N, C-alpha and C positions, 0 to 999 in steps of 0.2 A: 198188775203189769204196767199200767200207765204211771203209777207212782214211782216205779223203778225207772222207767224211761225218762221221767221228768226229774229224776235225781232227788226225789223226796227221800228215797232210800238209796243212797249212792253205793257203788261197789265197795264191798268190805263191811258194810253195815249189817246189822241184824234186823230182821223183820219182827213185828210184834208176834206174840204167841198165838196159837190157834184160837183159844177162847177170845183173845183180844180182837183178832181179825173177824171172827164170827160176829162179835158185838158191833164192830165198826161198820160192817157191810150188811148187817141185819140178816144173816143167813146161818144155817146150822154148821156145826163143826165138821160134819162129813163133807159138806159142800166145800168148805175151806180146804180140807185135805185133798179133794179132787183137783181144785184149782192149783194148789201148791205142787201136786204131782205133775201137772202139765208144765208148770214153770221149771221144775227140776228136769223133766225130760228134754226141755228146750235148752238146758245148760245155763239158765238165767240165775238159778239159786242152787244151793247145796243144803241138804238137811242132815245134820249130825246129831246123834243121840247125846244129850247133855250139852251139845255145842250150839244149839239153836239153828235157826234158818238164816243162812248168810247169802247176801247178794254177791253173785260171782261175775255178772256181766251186765253192762248197761247197753241195752239194745234200743233201736228205734221203736216207735209205737207199733209198727207193723213189721213182722219178720216174714221173710219169704224164703222158701227152699224148694228144690226140685225133688219130686217124689220119684223114686226109681222103680216102684212097683205099684200096682193098682189094688193090692190085696185089702188094705184098710178101707178104701172107698167101696170096693165091691162088698165087703163084709157088712159095712154100715148100711149100704143100700138094700141088701138082702134082709137084714134084721129089722130095719125101719122102713116100711112101705110108703111110697109116695102117694099122697092124696091130692088131686088137682082141685084148686078153687077157681082159678081164672086163667084164661089164655087170651093174649092179645098181641097186636103189633105195636111196638113202641118206637118213638124217636128219641134217641139218646141226647139229652141236654144236660149241660153242666155236671151235676153230681153223678148222674148215670153214665155220662160219657167218660168221666174220670174213673168211675168204677170199672167200666168195660175197657178202659184204655183205648178208646176209639175216637175218631173225629166227631165233633159236635154235629148233630142232625143225622147221624147214621141210623138206619133202621135195623132193629133186632126183633126177633120173635121171642115173646116173653111168656113164661109160665109161672104162676104163683100157686103155692100149695104148702103142704106140711108133711112131715114124716111122722108116722105113728107105729108103735110097737106094742106087742102083748095082746092078751085077750082078757077083758075087753080092751080094744085099742086105746092107747094113751098117746097124746101128742108129745113128741120129744124134740121137735125142731121145726122152725119156720123156714121155708125154702123158696127161693126164686131161681129160675133157670132162664138164662138168656142164650138163644140159639142164633148162630150166624144165619142171616136171611138167605144165604145161598143154599141152605140145606132144609127146605120147607118140609120134606117128608118126615124128618126126625120130629119136628114140631107137631106135625099132624098125628103122629103115632103115640105121642105122650098121652096117657090116660090113666085111670085108676089102677090098671093092671101093670103099669110100668114099674120095673124094678131098677134097672140101671140105664140111664139115658145115654151115656157116652159111647156105649158099645154099638148103638144104632148107626153111628156114622160109618163104621166099617161094614156092618150088615147091609145097609141100604146103598151107600155110595162107594164102598171100597176104600174109604179114607181111614187109615190107621192112626190112632192117637199114640204119639211117641213121646210126648212130654206133658207132664202135669205139674203145675205150680200152685202152691197153696199158701195163703196168707192167713194169719190168725191174730186176733186182737180182742181185748175186752171192750165191751160197748154197753151203753145204756139202751135197753130195748125200746124201740119206738112204738107209736100208738098202734099201727097196723099189726106188726108182729106180736105185740103184747096181747092184742085182741084174739089172735089165732092161738097163741100159746096159753091164754087164760092166766096171765100174770099181770101185775100192776105195771103201767107205763113207767119207764125209768129203772126197772129192775136190771141188775147187773147180769150180763150174759157174755157168751163168747161167740164171735162171728168168724166164720170160715169162708173165705173166698177161694174158689178152686177154678183154675183156668186150664183148659184142654187144648193142646196144639197138635196139628197134623205134621207129617214129615216135611211139608213145605213151609212150616212155620206159621201157618194160618191159625188164628184163634177160632176154634169151632164152637166152643161152649164156655160159658161162665156160670157157675152156680154159687149162690150165697146161702149159707146155712147159719141160722141163729139159734143158739141153745141156751136156756136158763142154766145157771151153774149147777143146779141139782140134776140136770140131765146130761152132764158132760161125759158120763161113761159111754153114751151112745156115739159120741163124736170122736172118740180116740182112734 
């Protein structure tokens, strides 16, 4: 995706073949097909039999769209259970403030963990949850039995979430996430930032999920 955004592969050009991409990124062909499917679903590429994989749109590095339903988030949360590693109060500085789209030095309640699925459980995603400090009871209730966080705002405070925005981009997985995911630092993955808003337009929660490419099926 970054190569398309940076016009290494401009609109109208053909991407390398699946075997070539697999060799280029050091991943399996199945992983490449999963990544290409994500780009196709986003309208960035088209895949034609005998016609190759063509770039159809040159998008910014981060694409943002408003989700009209919570089905995909709910399904993912139910299939991949949250396991909490750490909980703390953080002060948003620089990169974190930019991530949360909030003023510098604003305080947020922070939960670090991972999503696991299957028996025995396998880690499928690294996760950070940022809770608006005005809603401490949501933060307090997040534990190993938590399935879906965003529903707690209505259950506890009567605050309905009416808008969800999600950003997706390819990233190199950093040291902490790599440690939790048990992959090499710098491995290519997909990062999903999801923002939850109330009817008053208040940002109640921000979640960050990072998935290695071979775990993308859980993030759809």
